[in-house]
C-alpha positions in Angstrom: -0.2 0.1 -0.2 1.4 3.6 -0.7 1.5 6.2 1.5 0.4 10.2 0.5 -0.6 13.2 2.1 -3.8 15.1 1.2 -4.4 18.4 1.7 -8.1 18.7 3.1 -10.3 21.5 3.8 -11.0 21.3 7.5 -14.8 20.7 7.0 -14.4 18.0 4.7 -11.7 16.2 7.1 -14.6 16.7 9.9 -17.2 14.9 7.5 -14.6 12.1 6.8 -13.9 11.5 10.5 -17.5 11.7 11.3 -18.2 9.3 8.7 -15.6 6.6 9.7 -16.7 7.1 13.2 -20.3 6.3 12.3 -19.4 3.2 9.9 -17.0 2.0 12.3 -13.9 2.2 9.8 -10.5 3.9 9.7 -10.0 7.1 8.0 -8.0 5.6 5.2 -10.8 2.8 4.6 -13.4 5.7 4.4 -11.3 7.6 2.2 -10.1 4.9 -0.1 -13.8 3.8 -0.4 -15.0 7.1 -1.4 -11.7 7.5 -4.1 -12.8 4.3 -5.9 -16.5 5.4 -6.0 -15.5 8.6 -7.6 -13.2 7.1 -9.9 -15.8 4.4 -10.9 -18.3 7.3 -11.7 -15.9 9.3 -13.6 -14.7 6.2 -16.0 -18.1 6.1 -17.5 -19.9 3.6 -15.6 -23.4 4.4 -16.2 -26.7 2.7 -15.4 -28.8 1.1 -18.1 -31.1 2.8 -20.2 -34.6 3.5 -19.0 -37.5 2.8 -21.4 -40.2 5.0 -21.4 -44.0 4.2 -22.3 -44.9 4.9 -26.0 -48.5 5.4 -26.9 -50.1 5.3 -30.5 -52.1 8.1 -30.6 -53.7 7.2 -34.2 -53.4 9.3 -37.6 -52.6 13.4 -37.7 -55.9 15.0 -37.6 -54.0 17.9 -39.9 -51.0 17.6 -41.8 -48.0 19.3 -40.0 -46.4 20.2 -43.1 -49.4 22.4 -44.3 -49.7 25.4 -42.0 -53.2 26.4 -43.6 -54.5 23.2 -41.5 -53.9 25.0 -38.3 -56.6 27.1 -36.8 -55.6 30.8 -36.4 -54.4 31.9 -33.0 -57.3 34.0 -31.2 -56.1 37.6 -30.2 -55.3 38.1 -26.5 -58.0 39.8 -24.6 -56.5 43.2 -22.8 -56.1 42.5 -19.0 -59.3 43.2 -16.9 -58.7 46.0 -14.6 -58.9 45.0 -10.7 -59.0 41.2 -11.9 -55.8 40.9 -9.3 -57.8 42.0 -6.3 -58.6 39.3 -3.9 -62.6 38.5 -3.5 -64.4 40.6 -1.1 -61.9 43.5 -1.2 -63.6 46.7 -2.4 
């Protein structure tokens, strides 16, 4: 096993020591385990693909390539004054 020196942020060192104590392991074991997990994640190990449901909605009701088949947009109505007030307020 190789020895090395790590310069750790005090908060990170405290968290690692807390985790080691909680798990009943040494600081070396916890750091080694977390480094292995980080290296595995960085090496491109990915979880499998998720299959999403697919639905058949039938044929198109209008042809998407023909813009004339789309209904014309309705003009926006001007905002109603006082609509934002709560009910019962003057």
